[in-house]
Structure formats: structure tokens, C-alpha cells
C-alpha positions in Angstrom: -10.5 14.5 -6.5 -13.4 13.8 -8.7 -15.8 10.9 -8.5 -14.5 9.6 -11.9 -10.9 9.8 -10.7 -11.7 7.9 -7.5 -13.5 5.2 -9.5 -10.5 4.9 -11.9 -8.1 4.7 -9.0 -10.2 2.1 -7.2 -10.4 0.0 -10.4 -6.6 0.1 -10.8 -6.0 -0.9 -7.2 -8.5 -3.7 -7.5 -6.8 -5.0 -10.6 -3.4 -4.8 -9.0 -4.7 -6.7 -5.9 -6.3 -9.3 -8.1 -2.9 -9.9 -9.9 -0.5 -9.6 -6.9 -2.7 -10.5 -3.9 -3.5 -8.4 -0.9 -0.5 -6.4 0.2 0.6 -5.8 3.8 3.4 -3.6 5.0 6.5 -5.2 6.4 7.1 -2.3 8.7 5.2 -0.8 11.7 2.1 1.2 10.6 1.9 3.3 13.8 3.6 6.7 12.9 5.9 6.7 16.0 6.9 3.1 15.5 7.5 3.8 11.8 9.9 6.7 12.7 11.8 4.5 15.1 11.9 1.6 12.6 13.1 3.9 9.8 16.1 4.9 11.9 16.9 1.3 12.8 18.8 0.8 9.6 21.2 2.8 7.4 21.4 3.0 4.5 17.6 2.6 5.0 16.2 -0.5 3.5 13.4 -2.7 4.7 15.9 -5.5 5.5 18.3 -3.3 7.4 15.6 -1.5 9.3 14.0 -4.8 10.2 17.3 -6.1 11.6 17.9 -3.0 13.7 14.3 -2.9 14.8 14.5 -6.5 16.1 17.7 -5.8 17.9 16.4 -2.6 19.4 13.2 -4.2 20.6 15.1 -7.1 22.2 17.9 -5.0 23.8 16.3 -1.7 24.7 12.6 -1.3 23.7 11.1 1.4 21.6 8.8 3.4 23.8 9.7 7.1 24.1 10.4 6.7 27.8 12.7 3.7 27.2 14.7 5.5 24.4 15.1 8.6 26.5 16.3 6.7 29.6 18.8 4.3 28.0 22.4 5.5 27.6 23.3 6.5 24.0 26.1 4.0 23.9 23.7 1.1 24.7 21.2 2.4 22.1 23.9 2.6 19.5 25.0 -1.0 20.2 21.4 -2.2 19.7 21.3 -0.4 16.4 24.6 -1.7 15.1 23.0 -4.7 13.4 21.0 -2.3 11.2 24.0 -0.8 9.4 26.3 2.2 9.5 26.4 5.2 11.8 24.6 3.7 14.8 25.7 6.6 17.0 24.0 9.2 14.7 20.9 7.0 14.5 20.8 6.7 18.3 20.9 10.4 18.7 18.1 10.8 16.2 16.0 8.3 18.0 16.5 10.2 21.2 15.4 13.4 19.4 12.4 11.7 18.0 11.4 10.2 21.4 11.8 13.6 23.1 9.7 15.4 20.5 7.0 12.8 20.6 6.9 13.2 24.4 7.1 17.0 24.5 5.0 18.0 21.5 2.6 15.1 21.1 2.1 13.9 24.7 3.6 10.5 23.8 0.9 9.6 21.3 1.8 10.7 17.8 -1.0 8.8 16.1 -3.8 10.5 18.1 -2.2 13.9 17.6 -1.8 13.4 13.8 -5.5 12.2 13.6 -6.6 15.5 15.1 -4.8 17.6 12.5 -5.9 18.5 8.9 -4.1 16.4 6.3 -1.7 19.2 5.2 -0.7 20.0 8.8 -0.3 16.3 9.7 2.0 15.8 6.7 4.0 18.9 7.5 4.3 18.0 11.1 5.6 14.5 10.3 8.1 15.9 7.8 9.8 17.9 10.6 11.2 14.6 12.1 14.7 13.7 11.1 15.0 11.8 7.8 11.4 12.3 6.8 10.5 13.8 3.4 7.4 13.6 1.3 7.7 9.9 0.5 8.1 8.9 4.2 5.3 11.2 5.3 3.0 9.8 2.6 3.9 6.2 3.6 2.9 7.0 7.2 -0.3 8.8 6.2 -1.4 5.9 4.1 -0.4 2.9 6.2 -1.1 4.6 9.5 -4.7 5.0 8.3 -4.5 8.8 8.4 -5.2 9.5 4.7 -5.6 7.6 1.4 -2.6 9.1 -0.4 -0.3 7.7 -3.0 2.8 6.7 -1.1 5.3 6.5 -3.9 8.9 5.9 -2.9 11.2 8.7 -4.3 13.2 6.0 -6.1 10.1 4.7 -7.9 8.2 7.6 -9.4 8.0 5.8 -12.7 5.5 3.3 -11.3 2.4 5.7 -11.6 3.0 6.7 -15.2 3.3 3.0 -16.1 0.0 2.2 -14.3 -1.6 5.1 -16.2 -0.3 3.8 -19.5 -1.5 0.2 -18.7 -5.1 1.4 -18.1 
């Protein structure tokens, strides 16, 4: 990225913040917690994920140890408030917790910080339900990289910003 591009992007972001105020995510910014939160609701939406997350935290907990030790049926019950297919989401949470424990020593954030950006992104995308938009969201809000985290259902936003400048 050139210095001129960075300056233009910074200017755009400053103008957006001036108009809409400082933005803060409504989801966990820690990569592991984001993965868990993302699977707390289906179909995934901030509202459904938040409901499932609240229930999961209250009834079970979200640490890898806790998700791996609780029976799948109890985990599915805790996820039910977040929407459809709680059994499938429970199985995915167990798979995520196991991978975080086995491959990342229980600390996904620290492990991702040690990787080059491309490897961190690719590693995160190997988790269930994570594609480019989810990986970019985690990289940005987890403080790992200043990337454009554009939701796959909103790619029209960036061209509109470009036209408005």
C-alpha cells in the first residue's frame, strides 16, 4: 500500500467517524471468543449470536476446557436460544475448542500474532464457518492487521465510499 493510499484511506475513515461517531464492535474481539460467538447463533446475525453467547456463558462457559468437558446435549441446550441446529453448532464448538487446545496451546490470539498475516488469515479460515469476511473481521478487530473487513453481503460499500470521495 502506498503512502498516498494510506493517507486517502485515513481521510475516509476520519470523515466516516466524524459523521457516525466512533464505532465499537458488538461482538468479542478476541479471535477464539469470536469463533465461539459466531457459532452461538444460526442463521448467524449479531442479534442471534449475542443471544446464544449470553446463554452459553451463563449455562456452560466458553473456555476450551469447559466446552470440551460439558456433554454435547447440555451445550446444544445452551445454544438453542441462538437459533436453528443447536446440535450441529455444539459439535462445531467442540471441534473449535479441541483445535485451539491442540494446535494453539489454548491461546489462539498469541499464536496468530506470531504468524505472518497471510498464514494467520489462512489458519483462521480453517475453522468451521470462517471464510474471507470472517477472517478479515477477526484480523481487524482482534488487532492483528489493519484490513478492510467487508461483510460478504455488503461489497457495494467500498465502491460507494470511493465514489463519494
